[in-house]
ZATOR-683206 format. One record per residue: residue in one letter; x negated, y negated, z negated of N, C-alpha, C, O, CB in turn. Coordinates in steps of 0.05 Angstrom, whole numbers, plus 5000, padded with zeros to 4 digits. Glycine has a CB too. Layout:
BEGIN
aXYZXYZXYZXYZXYZ
...
This chain:
BEGIN
m416351617765415551847782417552077779419652037768412651937774
p416852307789418852517792420352587767419152647746417652757803
r422952577768424552657745424952957745426053077727427352517745
s423953087767424253377769421853527758421853767758424553457798
f419853377747417653507734418553667710420753627700415453297725
l416853857701417253977676416853767654414553667651415354227672
l418953687640418753477620418353617593420053757583421353307620
l416053567581415253697556415953517532414953297529412253767556
l417753617515418653467491418653657467419753867468421453337496
g417353567445417553707420416353987421417654177412420353727412
l414054017433412854277436410854347414409454547417411554297463
g410754187394409154267371406254167371404754227353409154557368
f405554017392402853897392403053597388405153487388401353967417
s400753477385400653187377401053007401399252967417398053127364
v403452897403404052687422405252457406407652477400405852777446
p403852247399404852047381407451927391407951887415402851827378
a409251867371411751727377413351867398414551737415411151437385
l413552127397415152277415418052197413419152207391414752577411
a419252117435422052017434424052237428423852457438422751877460
q425952167411428152357406430052367430431152577437429652277381
t430452137443432252117466430651997489430351757490434751957459
p429752157507428252057530430051897549432451917547426852277545
p428851737567430451587586432151777603431752017604428651417604
a434051657617435851807635434151967655432151867665437751617649
t434952217660433552387678435152447703434352607720432652647665
t437552327705439152367729438952117747438251907737442152407721
p439452147773439151927791440951687783443151727772439852007819
d439951447788441451207781443851177800443551177824439550957784
p446351157789448651137807448550897825449550907847451251127789
l447350677816447250437832445450487857446250417879446050197816
i443150607853441450667875442750857894442550837919438650777866
r444151057883445551247900447651117917447851177941446851467883
r449150927905451150787921449850617943450950607965452850607902
m447650487937446250327958445350507981445650428004443950177945
v444250737974443350917995445750998012445551018037441951167983
e447951058000450351138014451550918031452850968051452551237995
d450850658024451950428038450350378064451350218081451850188021
v448050498068446550468093448250578116449150798115443750608091
s448650408136450550468158449150558183447550408195452250228163
e449750798192448750898217449850728240448350668260449551188222
k452350638238453550468258452050198261451450118283456450418251
n451350078238449849828239447149868252446249698268449549718211
l445750078245443150128256443250158286441650048301441950388244
r445250308296445550348325446250078339445050018359447850548330
e448049928328448849668341446449478340446149328359451249548327
d444949468319442649288317440449368337439249188349441449288289
i440049628341438149708362439049618389437449508405437850018362
d441649658395442649568422442249268426441649178448445649648424
r442649118404442248828407439348758412438648588428443248688382
l437548888398434648838402433848908430432348758443432948998382
v434749138440434149218467435149028488433948998509435249508473
s437448898482438748718501436948468508437548338527441348628490
f434948418492433148188498431148248520429448088526431748098473
g431348488532429648558555426848638547426148868549429548328574
t425348438538422748498526422348328501423448108499420448438547
r420848438482420148288459417048268457415948248435421348428433
h415848278479412848258480412047998467413347788470411848268509
t409848008452408947768437408447528455408747308446406447838422
l407647578480406947358499409347288516409047138536404647438516
s411747398510414047348527415347088520414346938503416147578524
a417647028533418946768530419846708502420546888487421346758549
t419646458494420446368467422846178468424146138448418146248453
k423346058491425445858493428145968502430245848496424645638512
s428146188517430546298528432446388505431446468484429946538546
k435046358509436946448489437646738492438946858474439446278492
k436846868515437747138520435447338523435847578521439347138545
r433047238529430847428535428247348521427647108519430447438566
g426747548512424147498502423947498471425947518457423147238512
i421547468462421047478433422347258418423247298395418047478428
g422547018429423746798415426746848410427646798387423546538431
a428146948429431047008425431347228405433247218388432347088452
a429647428406429847648387429347548358430747628340427847868394
r427347388355426747278328429047118317429847148294424247098329
r430246948334432446788325434846958317436346898298433246578346
w435347168332437547348326437147488299439047498283437947558348
v434747588294434247718268434547508246435647578225431347838268
e433547268250433947058230436847008225437746978202432546798239
d438446988246441346938243442647168227444447118210442646908270
e441847418232442947638217442247628188443847668170442047908229
f439747558182438847518154440547308141441247328117435847448153
r441147098155442746878144445546968137446846878118442746638163
k446647148154449347258147449147408121450947388104450247448170
y447047568118446747718093446347528069447347578047444347918095
s444947308074444547108053447146988044447646958020442546888063
k448846928063451446808056453047008039454346928020453046738082
a452947258047454447468032453247498004454647597986454347728047
s450747428000449447457974449747217957448647197935446447517977
g451247017966451546767952449146587954448746417937452046827923
g447646627976445346457981442846537967440846397968446046177973
r442846767953440446847938438246947957435946917951441147077919
l438947057980437047148000435946908015437446768029438247358019
k433346858013432046618025430846698052429146878053429946498006
v431646568073430946648101429146428113429746198111433446698118
t427146518128425346338141423846478164423646728164423346208122
q422746318182420846418201418146308193417746058194421546338231
d416346478185413646398177411846388202411046598213412446598156
t411346148213409946118238406946078234406045978213411045878253
f405446168254402546148254401546168283402846298299401246368236
t399246048289398246038316395746218318393946208301397445748324
i395746388338393446558344391946458369393246418390394346858347
k389446418367387846328390387046568408387246798399385246178380
p386346518433385446738450383246898437381346788426384546628477
d383547168439381647338425379847498444378147658435383147528407
g380147458470378547608489379347888492378048048506375647598480
r381547968480382548238481385448248491386048298514382248388454
r387248188472390148218478391647958475394047948477391348428461
i390247738469391447468468389847298487387547238483391347348438
n391147208509389747068530390246768530389246618548390447178557
r391746668510392346388508393246338479394046528466394546288529
p393146088470394246038443397146108442398746038459393845738436
v397846258421400646358418401746278390400446338370400746658422
l404046148390405446098365407146348358409046408372407145838367
m406346488337407846728329409446658304409146448291405846958323
a411246848297412846808273413647078261414447258276415346648280
n413447098235414547318220417247228210417447018197412647418197
v419347388215422047318205422347448178422347688175424247418226
m422647278157422647378130425247318115426447098119420347248115
a426047508099428347468081427447548053426747778048430847628090
t427347358035426247408008428547407987430147217985424147188000
l428747627972430647647951429147607924427847787914432047937951
p429347357913427747297889428647467865430947537862428047007882
g426647537849427247687825428847517805428547277804424747787812
t430447647789432147507769430647447743431547277727434647667763
d428447587738426847547714424547347720422747427735425747817702
t424747107710422746907717419946977707417946867717423646637707
s419847147687417247227677415947457693413647527689417447307648
d417547577710416647807726415847707754417547637770418848027728
k413247697759412147587784411647797805410447737826409647427778
r412448047800411848257819413348207845415548107846412748527807
v411948297867413148277894412848547908410948687905411648047911
f414948617923415048857940415748777968417448607972417049067929
i414348887988414848818016415649068031414449288027412348688028
v417549048049418249258068418249128096419448908100420949388062
s417049258116416749138142417149328165417049568162413949018144
g417749208188417749338214416749128234416948888228420549458222
h415749208257414748998276416748968298417849158310412049078287
i417348708304419448638323418548648352420248678369420448358317
d415948638357414948618385414948898398414949098385412148498386
s414948888425414949138441413049108464411948888468417849198451
r412549328478410649318501411249548520412749738514407749338491
v410049538544410049758563407149868566405549828548411249668591
t406549998588403950128591401649928589399749968574403850278617
d401849708604399849498604400549318581402549178581399749338631
v398749308561399249158536399448858542400448708525397149208516
m398548768565398648488572401048418590401348178597396048408587
n402648608596405048558613407248448596408648598582405948828628
a407648188598409648048581412247998595414047878584408447788572
t412548098620415048038635416748278641419148258644414247908661
a415548518642417048758648418948828625418348758602415248998654
d421148958632422949048610421549238592420249438601425449178623
a421649188566420349358546422349388523422349238504417649228535
p424149588525426349618506425449638477426649518459428049858512
g423249788472422249808445424249908425424349808402421149548436
a425950098433428150178416427050318391427850248368429950368430
n425250508394424150648371421550518361421050518337423550938379
d419950408380417450278373417649988379417149908402415050408388
d418249818360419049898333421749778326422149658305416849818313
g423649808345426349728338427249878313428749768297428249778361
s426450138311427350298288426550178262428150158243426250578290
g424050088260423049968235424449698230425049628207420149928236
t424849548251426049278248428849298238429649158220425949128275
v430549478250433349488242433549618214435449558200434949648262
a431649798207431649908180431249688160432649678139429450128177
v429349508165428849278147431349108145432149008124426449108157
m432649058168435148898168437349028151438648888135436148848196
e437649278154439749418139439149428109440849408093440149708150
l436549458103435749438075436449168063437449148040432749498072
a435848958078436548688069439448658065440348538045435448478088
r441048758083443948728081445048868055446648748041445348858105
v444049108050445149268028443949158001445449117982444449558031
m441349118000440049057975440548767965440448717941437149107977
s441048587984441548307976444148277961444548067949441548128001
k445848477960448348467945447748517915449448467898450248667955
q445348617909444748697882442548507870441448337884443748987880
q442048547844439948377831437748567821438248777810441248217808
f435248467824432948617815431148427800430948187807431448737839
p429848517778428148327763425748237780424748017775427148467738
a424748407798422448337815423348237842425648287850420548577817
t421548107857422247997883421748207905419748347905420547747889
i423548207925423348387948423248217973425048037976425648597949
i421348267991421148118016421648318039420348518042418347988019
f423648248056424348408079423248248103423948018107427448458082
v421548378120420248218141420048368167419248608167417548128131
a420648238189420148338216417648188226417847948232422648288235
v415448318227412948188235412548198265413548378278410548328220
q411047998275410547988304407548058309405948038291411147698315
g406948128333404248158342402848418335400448438337402647938330
e404348618327403148878321401748998345399549088343405249068310
e403148998367402049128391399548978402397949098416404149148413
q399348728396397048568406394648568386392548468392397848278411
g395048698362392848708344393548658315391948558300390848508351
l395948738306396848718278396748428268396048378244395048888260
y397348238285397047958278399047868256398247718238397347788302
g401547938259403547848239402947958211403147808192406347928248
s402348218209401848338183399148228172398948198148401748638185
t397248178189394748068180395147788168394147718146392648048202
h396747628181397447358171398847378144398147238125399247208191
l400747568141402247588117400547698094400747608071404647768121
a398847898100397048008079395147798069394647778045395548248090
r393947638088392147428079393547208063392447098045390747298104
r396047148071397546958056398047058027397846908008400246898070
a398847308025399347427999396747407981396947357957400247718001
k394547457994391947447979391347157971390647107948389647557997
a391646977990390946697985392746567964391846397948391046528010
e395246647963397246537945397446697919399246637902399846517958
n395746897916395647067891398347197885399147207862394846897868
w399647297905402147447900401447697884399447827888403547527927
q403147757865402848007850404248237866406248347857404047987821
l403048287889404248477908403648767898401348847898403148437936
v405748907890405449167878405449387900403849577898407749227859
a407049357920407249567941408349447966410049267966409049797931
m407349557989408249478015408949728031407349918033406049308031
l411449738042412349968057412549878087414049698093415150068047
n411050008104411149948133412650168147412050408144408249928144
n414550088164416250278179415650238209416150028220419250238173
d414650448221413850418250414250688264412850878257410850318252
i416050688283416750928298417951138279416651338273414251048313
m420351088270421551278251424451338256426051388238421251158223
g425151318283427951358290428651578309430851598319428951118301
s426651758315427151978333426352248320424252258307425651948360
s428052438322427552708310426452908330426053138323430052808297
q426052818355425252998376422352938385421852718394427152988400
g420553128382417753098390417353238417418953388426415853198370
h415053168429414353288455411353358456409653218444415053098478
d410753578470408053678474406753758447404853628438406353468488
p407853968434410054138443412754018435412953828420409854418431
d414954128447417654038440418354138413418454378407419654138462
l418953948395419654008368421953838358422053598364417153968349
k423853958345426153818334425953828303425754048292428853938344
d425853598290425653598261427053348251425953128253422653608252
d429453378241430953148231431153148200432853018188433753148243
k429453308187429553338158426953248144426753268120430153618151
r425053148160422553068147421552798158421952738182420353288152
l420252648141419152388148416252378137415752448114420852158135
r414352288154411652278145411052008130412151798138409652308168
v409352018110408351778098405251798097404151988086409451738069
f403951608109401051598111399951408089401051198084400151498139
s397751488077396551328056393551358056392451578060397751408028
e392151138050389251148049388351288023389751288003388050858050
g385951418025384751548001383051347986384051207968383151788009
v380551327994378751127981379650847990379750798014375751187988
p380250667972381150407980379150257997376750277993381750237955
a380150108017378349968035376649758021374449698031380049838057
t377649657999376149437986374649537961373949377944378149217977
e374149787959372849897936370149767931368549747949372550207939
t369649687906367149567898365249787889366050007884367549357875
p362649717887360749917877361450027849361150267844357949797875
e362449857831363349957805365750137807365950337793363949717786
e367650067824369950237828369150497840370350707834372050097846
a367250497858366250747870364950927849365251167849364250687892
r363550797830362350957808364451097791364151327785360550767791
v366550947784368751057769370151277784370851487773370750837760
r370551227810371951437827370251697827371351907825372351327856
r367651667830365951907830366052047803366052297802363051837838
t366151897782366352017755368952167752368952387741366151797734
l371152057761373752177758374452377781376252537778375851967758
s372852367803373552517827376352457836378052637841373252827822
s376952197837379752107842380152017871381651827877380451877824
e378652147890378952077918381852107928382651977947377152237935
n383352277915386152327923388152177906390452237905386752617923
d387151967891388851827873388651527876388851387856388251907845
s388251437900388351147904391151047898393051197898387551077933
p391550787893394250677888396150737912398450797907394050377884
s395050717936396850777959397651067960399951127967395350707985
r395851237953396651527953398751587931400451747935394151707948
n398451447908400451497888403151357895405251447886399451387861
l403051147911405551037922406851237940409251267940404950767936
a405251377957406351577975407751797959409851887966404051697992
r406451887937407752087920410351987909412352137907405752177898
y410351737902412851607891415051617911417351677904412251317882
t414451557937416551567958417651847961420051877967415351467984
r415952047958416852327960418852387938420952517944414452517959
t418352297914420152347892422752197896424952307891418852267866
a422651947905425051787910426851927930429251937928424351507919
c425552037951427052187971428452427959430752477964425152277994
q427052577942428152817929430652737912432552897911426052957912
q430452517899432652427881435052327896437352377887431552227862
y434652177918436852017929437652087958439651997967436151737927
v436052247972436652317999436652618001434752738011434652188020
p438752747992438753047991438453168018439553078038441353137978
g436953388019436453528044434353408061433653518082438953538059
h433153188053431053058068428453088052428453138028431752758072
e426253058067423653098054421552898065421452848089422653388059
v420052788047417752618054415252798054414652938034417352378034
v413852798076411452958079409052778074408652578088411253088107
l407352848055405052688048402752748067401752968068404152748019
e402052538082399852558101397452418087397352178085400452428129
y395552578078393252468064391152358083388852448084391952678046
r391952158098390151998115391451728120393951708118389552158143
p389951528127391151258128393051218152394851058150388951048130
d392651368174394451338197393851568216392151738211394151058211
r395151568239394751768259392151718274391151488273397151778278
f391151908289388751878305389251668327391251668340387852138317
l387351488330387251288352389551088349390150948369387451428379
r390851078326393150898323392750728298391150788281395851048322
g394350508297394250338273396950238266398850278282392350098278
g397250108243399850008235399549768216397349698207401350228222
d401849648210401949398195401349428166401049228152404549278199
h401049678156400149718128397149668126396149598104400949998118
t395749708148392749698147391649428138389949428120391649768174
p392649198148391548948138392048908108390448778094392848718152
f394249018097394648998069392649168053391549088033397549088062
n392149418063390049578051387349428052385849438032389749848065
q386749298074384249158077383948918059381748828052383849068106
e386248808050386248588030386348688001386448527983388548398036
g386348957998386349067971389049127960389349177936385048887953
f391149127977393849177967394649477971393449617987395848997981
t396549557956397649827958399749837980401749687979398949917930
a399249998000401049998024401050278037398950408038400249778044
v403250358049403550608063405150568088406350358093404950818045
r405050768106406550768131408450998133407651228127404550768155
f410950938140412951148147413051188177413150988192415651078135
s413051438186413351498214414851768217414751938199410651518229
e416351788239417752038244415852278244413452248248419352018270
m416952518241415352758238413852828263411452898262417052988229
n415252818286414052888312414652678332417052618337415053168321
e412652558345413052348364413352448392412352668399410752148362
d414652298409414952358437413652128452414751908455417952388446
f411152168462409651948473410551878501409551678513406752028474
r412552018512413751938537415451688533416151548552415452168550
h416151638507417951408501416551208482417851078466420451518487
q413951188485412350978472410450848492409150988507410851098447
h410350588492408350438508408450528537406350568550405450488497
q410850558548411150668575412650468593414650358585412550938575
d411650438618413250308639415850468643415750718642411650278665
l418050338648420550478653420450598681420250458701422950278650
r420650868682420350998708421251288706421551398684417450988718
q421751408730422151688733419651808746418751698766424751758749
e418652028736416152138747416252448744416352548722413652028733
n416352578767416452878768418752978751418553178736413752988757
g421052848754423452938740423552858711425452938697423653228742
t421652698701421552618673422052318671420852168686418952698660
e423752238653424251958648422351848626422151968605427251908641
y421151628632419351498613420551228605421851098621416451458625
g420051158580421050898570422250928542423451138536423150788589
d422050718526422950728499425850638497426450408489421150548481
y427650818505430550758505431850848479430951038466431850888529
a434050718473435650788449436851068451437351208431437850588444
k437351168475438651428479436951658469437851878465439451468508
y434351608465432551818456432251808425430551958414429851798469
m433751638412433551618383435751798370437651878382433851328374
d435251848344437151998327437951818304436351788286435852278317
f440351708306441051498286441851608259441651468239443351338297
a442651858258443151988232440452028218440251988193444652258236
y438452098233435752128222434651858213433451838191433852258242
l435051658229434151388221435551288196434351158179434651188244
r438051358193439551278169438251408144437951278124442551368171
k437551658146436351798123433551668117432851638093436052098128
n432051608137429451488133429651208121428051128104427851478159
t431751068128432250808116432950838087432250678070434450658131
g434451048081435251118053432751178036432751108012437051348053
v430751308047428351358032426951088024426151058002426351528049
n426850908043425750638037427350508015426150397996425850468062
l430050518017431650377997431250507969430950357950434650398005
a431250767968430950897942428250827930428050787905431151207945
t426150807946423550747936423450457926422550407904421450787958
l424350267943424349987936425949927911425049787892425349817959
a428350037910430149987887429050097862429149967841432950097893
s427950337863426850467839424450297828424250257804425850747846
l422750207846420450047838421349777827420249687807418550017861
a423149647841423849367834425549357808425549157794425449247856
l426849577801428449587776426749687753427449637730430749777780
a424449807758422749917737421149697723420849487734420850127749
p420149757699418349577686415749557701415149737718417849657657
a414149357696411449347707409749577696410449687675410049077701
a407649647710405949867702404349807676403849567671404049947724
p403650007661402049957637399249847645398349887668401750217621
e397949717626395449587632393149707615393649837595395549287627
s390749677625388349767610388550057601388050117578387849587586
v389350227620389650507613386850637612385250617630391450657635
g386350777590383750897586383951177574385851247561382050727568
v381851337579381551607567379051597550376951517559381351827589
l379351667524377151657505375151887511375952117513378151667476
t372651817514370652017521368352037501366352167507369551957548
a368551897479366251887460365752157447363452217440366851687438
q367852317443367452577430367752807450369352797469369552607408
l366153017445366453257461368653427449368453537427363753417462
t370853457464373253597453374753707477374553607499374953407436
n376453897471378154017491380953897491382854007502378454317487
r381153647480383653497480383353267499381253217510384353407451
t385553127503385552877518386852657502389252687495386952917546
q385352457497386452217482386651987501384551897513384752157457
l389051877504389551657523390451417507391751447486391551737544
q389851177517390850937505391350727527390150747548388950817484
w393150537522393850337542395250107529395750117505395550457565
q395849907544397249667534399949647549400149717572395549417537
a401849537535404449487548404149267569402449097566406549407527
p405749277590405649057610406248787597407948777579407649107633
q404848587605404948327592407448167601408247987586402448167598
a408548227624410848067634413148257641412848497644410047897658
g415448137643417848287651418948447627418248407604417148467673
e420748617634422148787615420248967599418449077611424348957628
r420648987573419049167557419949447562422349507561419149097527
p418149637568418949907574420350047550419749977527416550077582
a422050237556423150397535421150607525421350717503425750547545
g419150657541417050847535415250887558415250737577418251117525
y413751107557411851167578411851467584412251627566408951077570
y411251537608410751817615407751847621406551687635412451907640
v406652047609403952137616404252357636405352567630402252227591
l403152317660403352517681400752687681398652587674403652377709
m401052937689398753117688398853317711401053407718398553267661
r396553377722396453587742393653697742391753567734397253487771
e393353947752390754067756389153907776390353787794390954367764
t386553907774384853757793385253837821384753687840381953767785
s386054087826386354187853389254157864389754217887385654487854
a391054057847393854027855394353757869393253557860395754047830
p395853757891396253517906398353327894398453087900397053577934
e400153437876402253277865402453327835401453527825404953347878
w403653127821403953157792405553397785407453467798405252897780
q404753537763406053787755407553777729409653907726403854007753
q406653607710407953587684408053297675406553137685406553767663
k409853237656410052977646410852987616412353157608412052807662
f409852787601410352777572411352497566410152297574407752847556
f413552477551414652217544413752127517413952287497417752227546
v412751887514412051767489413051487487413451357508408951777485
t413451387463414251107459411850937449412050697449416551087440
d409751067441407350927432405650847457406350917480405651097413
t403450707452401650637474399050807472396950717479400950337474
k399451047463397251237463398451517463400851557457395451197438
a396851717469397651987469395252167464393052117474399052067496
d395752377449393652577443394752847452396552957439392852577412
l393552957473394653197486392753427482390353397484395153147515
p393853677478392153907475391354027502391554277506393554117458
h390553857520389753937547387153797553386853557548391953877569
s385253937563382553827567382453617589383453657611380554047573
k381353387582380953177602379153267625379153147646379852927589
d377553477620375753577640377153747661376153787683373553737628
n379553837655380954037672383353917687384454057704381854267655
y384153677680386553567691386153267700384353137691388853577671
i387953187717388152897724390652787711392752917711388252857756
f390352547699392552427685393352157697391652027710391852397655
g395752077693396751817700398751727679399951897666397951817728
v399151467677401051367657402951167672402050997687399651217634
v405551207668407551027679409350907657409751037637409351177700
a410350667662412250547644415050627654415450647678411950237643
v416950657636419650737643421650587626421250537603420051047640
d423950517639426050387623428150587614427950827620427450157640
a430150497600432150677589433750827610434751037606434050527571
e434050697634435550827656433851027672434851157690436650617674
g431251047665429551237679427951137702426751287716431151467688
h428050867707426550757729423550747721422950637700427550467737
e421850857738419050877731417250707748417750667772418151167733
s415150597736413150447751411350637767411550877764411450267732
l409650517783407450677795405550767773405250627753406050517817
p404250997776402451097756399750947757398850857778401951397759
v398550937734395850827731393951037720394551167700395850567712
l391751087734389851287725388151177703387250947704388051377749
p387551337682385851237660382951227668381951397682386251407636
k381551017659378650987663377251077637378351047615377950707671
p374851187640373451277616372851047596371950837605370751417624
v373451097571372950907550371351047528372151247518375550787539
r369050937521367451057499368150927472367050997452364351017505
């Protein structure tokens, strides 16, 4: 988590096994180089290629070599294979196909869909963690059932798709202990079908999916109604109370008042810190809601399956260039064209994704069985936890702390033990514990549960 926190070391109170030399607190040069390697030129050229397929509607042609969703899928697969060759074959590429039956809504016939996936296996065979980053490849016009009209889909969601492609190109050159999956999902506009299929597959196959980043409409810095220009901020949406919360989990949440500390919300905070560290001058804005009004995204099926997932979207949208028939009307041009995108802005937003993914995939797994001792009435906080059972052993742990009214972490304490005794009341603060390696890569935080 944030290396910019006030880091408390040697302040004269009881923090067991306080480290003499804490992990690195400066940005990782490798991650910085990867962020710098993200190419605005590649993003622009990839958008132009996606747009050239005319339409990428889920119900459009699949056999044509030049037009429709089938041609677009094959092109993305071919690009992934180029990156795989450059990686020495480590990047595994496939089209994960599945059939959707007519649904009485937006699917009027059986449709064979496919998610185009590129998987970078982790190098540590004992580390089963998985991270996913996605964008949706399909596009649409005003009528969601119109599969023949030109639907450029440059920003919605060409922006997310090409960001995923560029991430795969850059990151496949490196090695990570955990597995990263880069995926262009299909069927978002017809009902989140591709992401639903992938989320259910992850659940059925017991993937240790730690985090999912969804990128949708994140390539334009110009908003409309009102007209707003903002090329320095990116929104991240996250659910509060988890969709799959059980009655026992609800009881613990009410005890802790942790409505603002779901795993997805803490992932959102993590993305904000990664942005601060590796994309200077840019800012992630934490949107404490699962998505925009009347809209949905491919992170939602993952939340519904109990996974940690968030959505990235540009700061201000221009709805004249989303879900629109291509036309001129009262002097205004409608349509999702590439000319209305800001590729320097898209490059920075892609960099935020890369910094987040790389930081997480290089970090140790999160601590386990994190608890706060509550048997005694005291104005201290006693925490205990277990080291992660698989993967790299952490160099130590950070205990994060903030006031109950604060939206973000305010202080952090480094320890090498699996317990901490702090002179701060558990009644007055919210705590989290993260594992950290010697290079300063931090896991997602885990909130302590009451232990008597």
